[in-house]
C-alpha positions in Angstrom: 4.8 14.9 -1.6 3.9 13.9 1.4 5.1 10.5 2.0 8.2 12.1 3.6 5.0 12.4 6.0 4.8 8.9 7.3 8.3 7.5 7.3 8.6 8.1 10.5 6.1 5.8 11.1 7.3 3.3 8.3 10.5 3.4 10.5 8.5 1.8 13.2 5.9 -0.1 10.9 8.3 -3.7 12.5 8.0 -6.7 9.8 9.3 -8.4 6.4 7.0 -8.3 3.7 5.7 -11.5 4.5 4.8 -10.5 8.1 3.5 -7.5 7.1 1.4 -9.9 4.5 0.1 -12.0 7.9 -0.1 -9.2 10.5 -3.0 -6.8 8.0 -4.7 -11.1 6.6 -3.4 -9.9 2.8 -5.2 -12.0 0.0 -2.5 -13.1 -1.8 -4.7 -13.3 -6.2 -2.7 -13.7 -9.3 -2.3 -15.9 -12.5 0.7 -16.6 -14.1 2.2 -15.3 -16.7 3.3 -16.3 -20.3 4.3 -15.5 -23.3 5.4 -16.4 -26.3 9.4 -15.1 -25.5 10.8 -12.7 -22.1 9.6 -9.3 -24.5 6.1 -10.2 -24.1 6.6 -10.1 -20.1 9.3 -7.2 -19.7 7.7 -4.9 -22.5 4.2 -4.5 -22.5 5.1 -2.2 -19.5 2.3 -2.0 -17.5 2.3 -2.4 -14.0 1.8 -5.8 -13.1 0.9 -5.9 -9.2 -2.9 -3.4 -7.8 -3.0 -3.6 -4.1 -7.2 -2.7 -3.1 -8.2 -2.6 -0.3 -11.0 -1.1 2.4 -10.2 2.3 3.8 -12.7 2.7 6.2 -13.9 4.9 9.5 -15.6 4.3 12.2 -17.1 7.0 14.9 -16.6 5.9 18.2 -17.6 7.8 21.0 -20.0 10.6 20.5 -21.0 11.4 23.5 -22.1 14.4 25.8 -20.2 14.5 28.6 -19.3 16.2 32.1 -18.6 19.9 30.4 -21.3 20.0 28.2 -19.4 19.0 25.5 -19.1 16.0 22.8 -15.8 14.3 22.4 -15.4 10.9 20.9 -12.2 9.6 18.2 -12.5 8.9 14.8 -11.1 5.7 14.1 -9.4 4.3 10.7 -8.8 1.4 9.5 -8.1 -1.3 6.6 -10.7 -3.5 6.0 -10.1 -6.1 3.1 -6.5 -6.5 1.6 -5.6 -8.0 -1.2 -3.0 -8.3 -3.4 -3.3 -9.5 -6.9 -0.1 -9.4 -8.7 1.2 -12.8 -11.3 2.1 -15.7 -10.1 4.9 -16.3 -11.9 5.9 -15.3 -15.2 7.2 -17.9 -18.6 8.0 -17.8 -21.7 9.3 -20.5 -24.3 12.3 -21.8 -24.4 13.3 -20.3 -20.7 17.1 -21.0 -19.4 17.9 -21.8 -15.1 19.4 -17.8 -15.0 15.3 -17.1 -17.5 13.3 -18.7 -14.3 16.1 -16.3 -11.3 15.2 -13.3 -13.8 11.1 -14.2 -13.7 11.4 -14.6 -10.1 13.2 -11.9 -9.4 10.3 -9.9 -11.0 7.8 -11.4 -9.6 9.2 -10.5 -5.4 10.4 -6.9 -6.7 6.6 -6.6 -7.8 5.8 -8.5 -3.9 7.9 -6.0 -2.0 6.3 -3.2 -4.5 2.6 -3.8 -3.1 3.6 -4.8 0.2 5.2 -1.0 0.4 1.5 0.4 0.2 0.4 -2.1 2.5 3.0 -0.2 4.1 1.9 3.3 3.7 -1.7 2.7 4.8 -1.3 1.0 7.7 1.6 3.9 7.9 -1.6 6.3 6.9 -4.1 4.3 9.1 -1.6 4.7 12.5 -1.3 8.2 11.9 -5.2 9.0 11.6 -5.5 6.9 14.8 -2.9 8.5 16.7 -5.4 11.7 17.0 -6.3 14.0 19.5 -10.2 13.5 20.6 -12.6 15.9 18.6 -14.1 18.4 21.0 -17.7 19.8 20.4 -20.4 21.0 21.7 -23.7 20.1 19.9 -23.9 16.6 18.1 -24.6 18.1 14.7 -21.3 20.2 15.2 -20.1 16.8 16.0 -20.8 15.1 13.4 -19.0 17.8 11.2 -15.9 17.6 12.3 -16.0 13.4 12.4 -17.0 12.9 8.6 -14.2 16.2 7.8 -11.6 14.6 9.6 -12.6 11.2 7.7 -13.1 12.3 4.8 -9.2 14.7 5.3 -8.3 10.5 6.0 -9.1 9.5 3.7 -7.5 11.4 0.1 -4.5 11.3 3.3 -4.4 7.7 1.7 -5.8 8.1 -1.6 -3.0 11.3 -1.5 0.6 8.7 -0.4 -0.4 6.0 -2.2 -0.5 8.9 -5.0 2.6 9.7 -3.8 4.2 6.2 -3.2 3.6 5.3 -6.9 4.5 8.4 -8.1 7.7 8.3 -6.2 8.8 4.8 -7.7 7.6 4.9 -11.4 4.7 2.5 -9.8 8.0 -0.4 -8.9 9.9 0.6 -11.5 12.3 2.6 -9.6 11.3 0.9 -6.4 15.7 1.4 -5.5 14.0 4.8 -4.5 12.0 5.0 -2.1 12.9 5.2 1.6 13.9 3.2 4.3 12.0 -0.2 3.5 10.3 0.6 1.1 13.3 0.9 -0.8 14.0 -2.8 -3.0 14.5 -4.3 -5.9 13.1 -2.1 -8.7 9.9 -4.5 -11.2 12.0 -4.4 -14.2 12.8 -7.7 -16.2 15.7 -7.0 -19.3 15.4 -10.1 -21.8 18.7 -10.6 -22.4 20.6 -10.4 -26.6 19.5 -13.7 -27.4 15.4 -13.7 -26.6 
């Protein structure tokens, strides 16, 4: 797993989950989730949240310098970011304790999904910190920038996949390092349910 490669950047990425959402202008979407009993909410095994990104890049520069060589940068960005997750969980005959556990689950899902945003930010920042590309001609420059664009997308995809593998899509969030660690996205139903 290369996930450890972004940890330094994560340590520097400030903010609570809500601050990350505000900074990145994340759109939150979702519906209420209701079942007849707690097991209907807890037992599906499906991931309850998903984060979608527009991970993109553009070429800045690409001009011929005094040396005759072409220089420029590949700038990565995160376009629209959307977290889709349940707004609430409910089942028949919920107690106050049930509501607290259901809300804790919702917060854990939120934290896991914001973790995806944190990782995407760290990957973007790591890629944008790379030195400019220098090439002997415009064709070599274009080839190098396209290669870096593909490498960046592959890195983004790999880091996101590694994060989900490490945390089992949030079910083992406590295993995540640093700011990513948090409560697991599990709901345990009581014996009476």
